[in-house]
N, C-alpha and C positions, 0 to 999 in steps of 0.2 A: 504494500500500500504506500501511497505517497505521504509525505509529511503533513499535507493538508488534510488528507483522509484520516490520518492518525489523530490529528488535533480535533477533528470533528467527532471521532469516536470517544476521545477523552471528554470533550464537552458533553456528549450524550451520557457518559458515565456519571459525571457530576450532576447532570439534570436528574438522573434516576436516584442518586443518593439524596439529593435535595428533596425529591418527592417521597422519600422513605421506601423506595422500591429496591431493597438491598439484594434480593434474590436475582432480580433482573440485572442489576449493576454487576453483581458477581459473575454473571454469565459472560460479561465482556472480558473477563480475566482468563488467562490460560489456567489449566488445572494445576500446574506446578508453579503458579505465580510466586514471585520472590519479592519480599518486602524488606528493604534496607532502612532501618530506623536508627536515629541517633542514639548513642549510648548503649546499644546492644553489640556484643562482640561478634555475633554471627547474624546473617539474614534469617528471616522467618520465611516459611514456605507454605503455600496453599491458599486457596480461596477462603477456607474456613477461618484462617488467622486474620485475613483482611476483614472479613465480615464481623468477627468479634471486635476488632478495633473500631469499626464504624458504629457498631451497636453501642459500645462504651461511650462514644461521643454523643449519640442520640439519647442515651439514658441520662447523661449529665446535662445536655442542652437540647431538649425536645423540639425547640423552635429553630434549630440550627439553620443558618442561611450561608450559602457559598457563592461568592462573587469571583469571577475570573477577571483579574486585573490585566494580565498579559499572558499570551500563549503563542508559542512558535515552535517549529520543528525543523529538524535536519536529519536526513537518513532515517533510521528506525527509532529516533528519540524525539520526544516532545517535552519542552520545559513550560512550566506554568507558575505564575505568581497568583496566589489566592488570598482572599480576605474572608475569614469566617466570622460570623457574629451570631449571637443568640443570648439566651437567658439561662443562667445556672439554676435550673429548676429540678435537678435530680442529682444523686450522688455521682461524683466524678473523682476517680483515683482516691477513694476513701474520704473525700471531703463532702459533707452533707450539703444539700441545696442552700445557697445563699440568696437566691432570687435576684442576683445582680446581673445587669447586662454585661456581656463580654464581647471583645473584638480582638482578633489576632490574625497574623499573616502566616503564610507558609510558602516556601519555594520548593518546587517538586520537579523531578525529572522522571519520565516514564519511557520504557523501552517496549517496543511492539514486535510481535511475531505474527505475521499474516494479519488477520483481522481481529487479533486479541491483544490485550495489555499483558505483557509477560513479566515486567519488573518495575519497581518504583524505588526511588530514593527521595525521601521526604525530610524536610527541615522546618517543622512547625515551630513557632515561637512559644514553646511550652512554658518557658520562664515567665513571659509576659502574661500568658493565660493564667498560670497558677497565682501570680501576684494579684490578679484581678479578683480571684475567688478566695484568697486567703488574707488579703489586706483588711485591717481593722476599720 
């Protein structure tokens, strides 16, 4: 697929996540999807791991909104800069709901195989997010 088609597929994936259609969005991933997350010594593997991560975000921020600020591709990769926003209305990483509005960014790179997303490298501003839900 072309970089433009890959970017369109990624946009579709974010639209499905935004709509809460996790099963449909997981279908856009290869079965052996690889997630490279900051702070982990090794990548995580599989659609199920990805789904669990998205479910954790939805549990903590049930009104989560995703805005694509920039997206562009080259070869089999697409880079995207995102802004997430929502309300901390559920437990997230052991922190009970504070009902505070939150907003944070992430810079992410995705690798494609055919018409599926095969791998991600994500760099969300988790420090900024955690400061918003733990500040007094």
